[in-house]
C-alpha positions in Angstrom: -31.3 1.9 -42.9 -31.1 3.8 -46.1 -31.4 7.6 -45.5 -31.3 10.3 -48.2 -31.5 14.1 -47.5 -32.8 16.1 -50.5 -34.4 19.4 -51.5 -38.2 19.4 -50.8 -40.3 19.4 -54.0 -43.1 21.9 -54.4 -45.7 18.9 -54.3 -44.5 18.1 -50.8 -45.0 21.5 -49.4 -48.3 20.4 -48.0 -46.4 17.9 -45.8 -45.2 20.9 -43.8 -48.5 21.1 -41.9 -47.8 17.5 -40.8 -44.3 18.4 -39.6 -45.4 21.5 -38.1 -48.0 19.5 -35.8 -45.1 16.9 -35.0 -42.8 19.7 -33.9 -45.2 21.0 -31.1 -43.7 20.1 -27.8 -46.0 18.1 -25.5 -44.5 17.2 -22.0 -44.9 13.4 -21.2 -47.9 12.4 -19.7 -49.8 15.4 -21.3 -52.5 14.8 -23.7 -51.6 15.8 -27.3 -53.1 19.3 -28.5 -55.8 18.8 -31.3 -54.3 19.1 -34.8 -56.4 22.2 -35.3 -53.9 24.1 -33.2 -51.7 24.3 -36.5 -54.5 26.9 -37.9 -53.6 29.4 -35.4 -52.0 32.6 -37.0 -48.9 32.3 -34.7 -48.1 28.8 -36.1 -49.3 29.3 -39.7 -46.4 31.7 -40.1 -44.1 28.7 -40.5 -46.0 27.1 -43.3 -48.6 29.4 -44.9 -47.6 30.1 -48.6 -44.4 28.2 -48.1 -42.3 28.5 -51.3 -43.6 31.9 -52.5 -40.9 33.8 -51.0 -37.2 33.6 -52.4 -36.1 33.1 -48.7 -38.3 29.9 -48.3 -36.0 26.7 -48.6 -36.4 23.3 -47.1 -34.8 19.7 -47.0 -36.7 16.4 -46.3 -35.2 13.2 -45.1 -36.2 10.1 -46.6 -36.0 6.5 -45.0 -36.2 4.0 -47.8 -39.0 5.6 -49.9 -41.0 7.5 -47.1 -40.4 11.0 -45.9 -39.5 10.8 -42.3 -38.4 14.4 -41.5 -38.2 18.1 -42.7 -36.2 21.0 -42.0 -37.2 24.4 -43.4 -36.2 27.9 -43.0 -38.0 31.2 -43.8 -38.1 34.9 -42.9 -41.0 35.4 -40.3 -41.9 37.3 -37.5 -41.9 34.1 -35.2 -41.2 33.8 -31.6 -37.3 33.7 -32.3 -37.4 36.7 -34.8 -34.0 38.5 -35.0 -34.5 40.7 -38.2 -35.9 40.5 -41.5 -32.6 39.2 -43.0 -32.3 36.2 -40.7 -34.4 33.2 -41.3 -36.1 31.2 -38.9 -35.3 27.4 -38.8 -37.9 24.7 -38.1 -37.1 21.0 -38.0 -39.4 17.9 -37.3 -39.6 14.2 -37.7 -42.2 11.7 -37.7 -42.6 9.6 -34.5 -43.1 6.6 -36.8 -40.8 6.9 -39.8 -42.8 8.6 -42.5 -46.0 7.1 -41.4 -48.0 10.1 -42.5 -45.9 10.6 -45.8 
């Protein structure tokens, strides 16, 4: 398996919505939440206007020629917020290697 880790390109920022949805923990034997959940303000802090702040930074993992995962950081007032100088980290992988990319 050929895996490449590289900086996310601006044209790929919309993929963060997909990765945000994939990152939502759903216990086994529980029905998945509707995709519209990512429009909630408490989740949009992870992706909304990504790239507009100097503190927004991300990487993607490619398997072959498909994006299979992403990791991104930004300063945001999320659940794990520490202070306005410490970025929060989000990481996500597609279940089926790059099926949505």
